[in-house]
C-alpha positions as CSV (number, residue, x, y, z in Angstrom):
1,X,90.3,119.0,69.0
2,X,89.9,117.2,72.3
3,X,92.0,114.5,73.9
4,X,89.6,111.8,72.6
5,X,89.8,113.1,69.1
6,X,93.6,112.7,68.9
7,X,93.4,108.9,69.5
8,X,93.4,107.3,66.1
9,X,93.1,103.5,66.0
10,X,94.9,103.4,62.6
11,X,91.7,102.9,60.6
12,X,90.6,106.3,59.2
13,X,88.2,108.7,60.9
14,X,87.3,108.2,64.6
15,X,84.0,108.9,66.3
16,X,83.4,110.3,69.8
17,X,83.6,108.4,73.0
18,X,80.5,108.1,75.1
19,X,79.1,105.9,77.9
20,X,76.1,103.7,77.4
21,X,74.0,101.1,79.2
22,X,73.5,97.6,77.8
23,X,69.8,97.0,77.2
24,X,69.8,93.7,75.2
25,X,72.1,91.1,73.8
26,X,71.4,90.3,70.1
27,X,72.6,87.6,67.8
28,X,76.0,87.8,66.1
29,X,77.7,89.5,69.2
30,X,75.7,92.7,68.8
31,X,74.3,94.7,71.7
32,X,71.5,97.2,71.9
33,X,72.7,100.1,74.1
34,X,71.0,103.3,75.4
35,X,73.0,106.5,75.6
36,X,72.4,109.2,78.3
37,X,70.1,111.1,75.9
38,X,68.0,107.9,75.5
39,X,69.3,107.3,72.0
40,X,69.3,103.6,71.0
41,X,72.6,102.4,69.5
42,X,73.7,99.0,68.1
43,X,77.3,98.1,68.9
44,X,79.7,95.2,68.8
45,X,82.8,94.4,70.9
46,X,86.0,95.9,69.8
47,X,88.5,93.8,67.7
48,X,91.1,94.3,70.4
49,X,88.7,92.7,72.9
50,X,88.2,89.6,70.7
51,X,91.0,87.8,72.5
52,X,89.9,88.9,76.0
53,X,86.7,87.4,77.6
54,X,84.3,90.3,78.0
55,X,80.9,89.2,79.3
56,X,78.2,91.9,79.1
57,X,74.8,91.7,80.7
58,X,71.8,94.0,80.6
59,X,72.4,96.9,82.9
60,X,76.2,97.0,82.5
61,X,77.7,100.4,81.7
62,X,80.2,100.5,78.8
63,X,82.3,103.0,77.0
64,X,81.8,103.0,73.3
65,X,83.2,104.8,70.3
66,X,80.4,106.0,67.9
67,X,80.9,105.5,64.2
68,X,81.8,108.8,62.5
69,X,79.6,107.7,59.6
70,X,76.5,106.5,61.4
71,X,75.6,107.8,64.9
72,X,73.4,104.7,65.5
73,X,76.4,102.3,65.4
74,X,79.4,101.9,67.6
75,X,82.2,99.7,69.0
76,X,82.3,98.7,72.7
77,X,85.7,99.5,74.1
78,X,85.4,98.5,77.7
79,X,83.1,98.0,80.6
80,X,82.9,100.9,83.1
81,X,83.2,99.8,86.7
82,X,80.3,100.9,89.0
């Protein structure tokens, strides 16, 4: 069990943390991301970020938590500074 696995957001099972690159902004606040292994993932901005203004553009690097149930879905936690 790694340090990332011990963080529980209070909502059941947690997925793993990975970095991705924003490829495209989609309707309904969804984003198409590409992981390091070139896997395409759909993700939305985290609930905690709903009150903060987080503008994401294609090419931005972000940290996401993949869903433990579907490895093609995720939640954007934060933008990674270059």
